[in-house]
N, C-alpha and C positions, 0 to 999 in steps of 0.2 A: 783199753781203745789209742790204735793202731791210726796214721795217719799214711796212707800214700798215694802216689804223686800215677800220673798222665798214663806212663810207660811199662808202672809195675799192676794198673787195674788192664792194661791193654794186654801184659798175658797175663795176668789170672783170666778177667772173657773169653780170651782170644778174639773179639771186639778191637777195630778197629778204632784208634784214635777220631776220624767226624763220626759211628754209628759209636759209640758212645755219651758223642754228646747231644749227639739228632735225640736216641733213648732219655734222658737228663730235660731234654726239654720236651716230647712226649707223656712227665713223665713216667715211665716206664727203669730208668736206672734210677738210683743212687744217687743224689745232687752232691755236685763237688765243692767240698767249703774254703774258706776264704780262708788260707795262712801267710801270708808275705800281703805286703804293699799289689808285688805281679803274681800271685801262686796260690796253688790252690790243690786241694789234694780230697780222699778221699779216705773216710772211714771204711779202715778194712771189712771190722763183722758183715757192716752194711751191705761190701760190696758183697763176700762169702755168700751171706742170709744170701741176698737174692741168686749169684749165684747153685744157691741147695733148692730153693725154689721157683728157676726157670724151666721155661717147656725147651725138650730136644733141639728145639727149631725155629727159631725167631719167625713168624709175618714176612711173606715178600713182600715184594711192590704186587707183582704178576697174580699171587693168592690170597692178596688184604682183600680183593674184590673184583680184581677185571676179569671180565670172561674171554677165555681161548676164542680165537676168531674158527671156525672154521672155516675148512680144507672146502676144494672148490677141486 
């Protein structure tokens, strides 16, 4: 069971730091684990499983329910 830090999670997932934390808050990404007083890390196998199971594209704010305005 390897633990990886945020920089490696960002490289592996191709997501930004803010997107990773946002997905964690929404319960859509594996949660970080406390590994020190001021440090967190992710279980590498959990990140790998998430990557294998995730859809090819995450929904955007626009596609998550917003209807485009009609052109006039």
